[in-house]
C-alpha positions as CSV (number, residue, x, y, z in Angstrom):
1,M,101.9,84.3,98.2
2,N,101.4,87.6,100.1
3,K,99.9,90.3,97.9
4,I,101.6,93.7,97.5
5,P,99.9,96.6,99.4
6,A,98.9,99.4,97.0
7,V,96.9,102.5,96.6
8,F,94.7,102.9,93.5
9,N,94.3,106.3,91.9
10,W,90.6,106.3,91.2
11,S,88.9,108.9,88.9
12,G,85.6,107.2,88.8
13,G,85.9,106.8,85.0
14,K,86.3,104.0,82.6
15,D,90.1,103.8,82.3
16,S,90.7,103.6,86.0
17,C,87.8,101.1,86.3
18,L,89.3,98.8,83.6
19,A,92.8,99.2,85.2
20,L,91.3,98.1,88.5
21,H,89.5,95.2,86.8
22,H,92.9,94.0,85.5
23,I,94.6,94.5,88.9
24,L,92.0,92.4,90.7
25,K,92.1,89.7,88.0
26,E,95.9,89.5,88.2
27,D,95.6,89.2,92.0
28,L,99.2,90.5,92.7
29,F,98.2,93.7,94.6
30,D,96.2,94.2,97.7
31,V,94.4,97.5,97.1
32,K,94.2,99.2,100.5
33,Y,92.6,102.5,99.3
34,L,91.1,104.3,96.3
35,L,92.5,107.8,96.1
36,T,90.6,110.5,94.3
37,T,91.4,114.2,94.1
38,V,88.4,116.4,94.5
39,N,87.5,120.1,94.3
40,G,87.1,120.9,98.0
41,A,84.9,124.0,97.4
42,F,82.3,122.2,95.3
43,K,82.7,118.6,96.5
44,R,83.2,117.3,93.0
45,V,85.8,115.0,91.4
46,S,88.6,117.0,89.8
47,M,88.2,117.4,86.0
48,H,85.2,115.0,85.9
49,G,82.8,117.2,87.9
50,V,81.0,114.3,89.5
51,R,79.5,114.8,92.9
52,T,81.5,113.2,95.8
53,S,78.3,111.6,97.0
54,L,78.3,109.5,93.9
55,L,82.0,108.9,94.2
56,T,81.4,107.5,97.7
57,K,78.6,105.2,96.4
58,Q,81.1,103.9,93.8
59,A,83.7,103.0,96.4
60,K,81.1,101.3,98.6
61,S,79.8,99.2,95.7
62,L,83.4,98.3,94.8
63,G,84.2,97.4,98.5
64,F,87.2,99.7,98.9
65,N,88.2,102.4,101.4
66,L,88.1,105.8,99.7
67,V,90.5,108.7,100.4
68,Q,89.4,112.0,99.0
69,L,92.3,114.4,98.5
70,E,90.6,117.8,98.7
71,L,92.2,120.7,96.8
72,P,91.3,124.3,96.2
73,E,89.3,125.1,93.0
74,M,92.3,126.8,91.2
75,V,95.1,124.9,92.8
76,S,98.7,125.7,91.9
77,M,101.1,122.9,91.0
78,E,103.1,123.7,94.1
79,V,100.1,123.2,96.4
80,Y,99.0,120.1,94.5
81,E,102.4,118.5,94.8
82,T,102.7,119.4,98.5
83,E,99.3,117.9,99.3
84,L,99.9,114.8,97.2
85,G,103.3,114.3,98.9
86,N,101.7,114.6,102.3
87,Q,99.1,112.0,101.3
88,M,101.7,109.7,99.9
89,N,103.6,109.9,103.2
90,F,100.4,108.7,104.9
91,F,100.3,105.7,102.7
92,K,104.0,105.1,103.0
93,N,103.7,105.0,106.8
94,Q,101.2,102.2,106.3
95,G,103.7,100.1,104.3
96,I,102.3,101.0,100.9
97,N,105.0,101.3,98.3
98,H,103.0,101.1,95.1
99,S,100.6,103.5,93.4
100,I,98.4,102.3,90.5
101,F,97.1,104.4,87.6
102,G,94.9,104.0,84.6
103,D,97.0,106.0,82.1
104,I,97.3,104.5,78.6
105,F,99.9,106.4,76.4
106,L,100.7,110.0,77.6
107,E,104.4,109.7,78.1
108,D,104.8,113.2,79.8
109,L,102.0,112.4,82.3
110,K,103.5,109.0,83.1
111,E,107.0,110.5,83.7
112,Y,105.5,113.3,85.9
113,R,103.7,110.7,88.1
114,E,106.8,108.6,88.4
115,K,108.9,111.7,89.3
116,Q,106.5,112.8,92.0
117,L,106.2,109.4,93.6
118,Q,110.0,108.9,93.6
119,K,110.1,111.7,96.2
120,N,108.3,109.3,98.6
121,N,110.1,106.2,97.2
122,I,106.8,104.8,95.8
123,K,106.6,102.9,92.6
124,A,104.0,103.8,89.9
125,I,102.1,100.9,88.3
126,F,100.3,101.2,84.9
127,P,98.3,98.1,84.0
128,L,96.9,99.6,80.8
129,W,100.1,101.2,79.5
130,K,100.6,101.1,75.7
131,K,97.6,99.0,75.1
132,D,95.5,99.9,72.1
133,S,92.7,102.4,72.9
134,S,90.2,100.8,70.6
135,A,90.9,97.3,72.1
136,L,90.6,98.7,75.6
137,I,87.2,100.4,75.1
138,N,85.8,97.4,73.4
139,E,87.0,95.2,76.2
140,F,85.4,97.5,78.7
141,I,82.0,97.3,76.8
142,T,82.3,93.5,76.3
143,L,83.0,92.9,80.0
144,G,79.6,94.5,80.7
145,Y,80.7,97.8,82.2
146,K,78.4,100.8,81.9
147,T,79.7,104.4,81.8
148,I,78.3,107.8,81.0
149,V,80.2,110.8,79.6
150,V,80.1,113.5,82.2
151,C,82.6,116.0,80.7
152,A,83.6,116.7,77.1
153,Q,85.5,119.3,75.1
154,A,83.5,122.2,73.7
155,G,83.3,120.7,70.3
156,L,81.9,117.4,71.6
157,E,78.7,118.7,73.3
158,D,76.5,116.1,71.7
159,F,78.5,113.3,73.3
160,C,78.3,114.7,76.9
161,G,75.6,112.8,78.7
162,R,75.7,109.7,76.4
163,I,76.4,106.1,77.5
164,I,79.5,104.7,75.9
165,D,78.4,101.8,73.7
166,Q,79.0,100.7,70.1
167,S,76.7,103.5,68.8
168,F,78.8,106.0,70.7
169,L,82.0,104.7,69.2
170,D,80.5,104.7,65.7
171,D,79.5,108.4,66.1
172,L,82.8,109.5,67.6
173,P,84.9,111.6,65.2
174,K,87.9,109.6,63.9
175,E,90.4,112.1,65.2
176,I,89.2,111.6,68.8
177,D,90.8,108.9,70.8
178,P,88.1,106.2,71.6
179,C,89.2,106.3,75.3
180,G,89.5,110.1,75.4
181,E,93.1,109.7,76.5
182,N,94.0,113.1,75.3
183,G,91.4,114.7,77.6
184,E,88.6,114.8,75.0
185,F,86.1,113.4,77.5
186,H,85.7,111.9,80.9
187,T,83.2,109.4,82.3
188,F,81.5,108.0,85.4
189,V,81.2,104.2,85.6
190,F,78.0,103.1,87.3
191,D,77.8,99.3,86.8
192,G,79.9,96.3,85.9
193,P,81.5,93.0,87.0
194,I,83.4,94.4,90.0
195,F,80.5,96.4,91.4
196,S,78.3,94.8,94.0
197,E,75.3,96.9,92.8
198,P,74.7,99.6,90.2
199,I,75.0,103.2,91.1
200,K,71.7,104.9,90.7
201,F,71.6,108.6,89.6
202,N,69.5,111.2,87.8
203,I,70.7,113.4,85.0
204,G,70.6,117.1,85.4
205,E,71.5,120.1,83.3
206,K,74.3,120.4,80.8
207,V,76.6,123.5,81.1
208,L,79.6,124.9,79.3
209,R,82.5,126.0,81.5
210,T,85.6,127.8,80.4
211,Y,89.1,127.8,81.9
212,P,92.4,129.5,81.1
213,N,94.2,127.8,78.2
214,P,97.1,125.6,79.6
215,T,99.1,126.4,76.4
216,G,99.1,130.1,77.3
217,S,96.8,131.1,74.5
218,E,94.3,133.9,75.2
219,I,91.5,131.7,73.8
220,P,90.0,129.9,76.9
221,T,89.5,126.1,77.0
222,G,85.8,125.0,77.1
223,Y,84.3,121.9,78.5
224,W,80.7,120.7,78.7
225,F,79.6,119.1,82.0
226,I,76.4,117.1,82.6
227,D,75.3,117.1,86.3
228,L,74.5,113.7,87.9
229,F,72.6,113.7,91.1
230,E,71.0,111.1,93.5
C-alpha cells in the first residue's frame, strides 16, 4: 500500500514527538517534511525559545527534511496566515494534502488549524486528539523519551529547566495539565526511540520575559525561558 504524503508540524517538544511516534508506528503516512515556525530575528523556535541550531540537530537525528517558516518577532495574525498559506501552497504543489499536529484537546485551536488548511485544500490530522493527558505523558516516559522544560509560565519557574520524569509529575500542581496543553510549559525532546542519536546541549541562564496579555488585560503575561546551547 502506498503511504500518504504528509507534512508534520514539529515544535521540538514532547507532544509533537509522541504524535510523530504514533504516525511512524501506524505507517500510513509518508512524512516528507517537518515544519517549524521560528522567530526570524533571534533564530529560535516560536514560543519554545529553542535555538534553531538544536532544532536542526533534532531533524537530522530523526532523519527528516526540516522546513523553517521564519516570522517576525511580533507577527500579526494577517502576516502569519499569509506566510503559512504560502508555505502550504509549496507543499500542495508537491502533492502533499495532509498536515499532522500534536494537539490534544484545545477545540478552538483545532478548528483554527482546520479552517486555515481548508484554504489550501489540505486536511489536518491529529493522532493524539482527545487522549488522556496523564496517559500520554506516562506513555512518553515509558517509551524512553527524554525532554527538558524550556519555557514555563511565570508561576512555574522551578519547573523550567527540569527533565520530565515521574518526580516532575509528582511535583506538578494538580491544576496544571500534565502535558502543559493549556500553554503552561513547553519542552525540547533530546532522546528517544525515533532518534538515531541523543541531542547534546548545555544549559544556560534562566530569564523571565513578559508579553502583552492576549486577553486584553493590562497585566502582561510572563514566561520563564531556559537557554540551551551547543
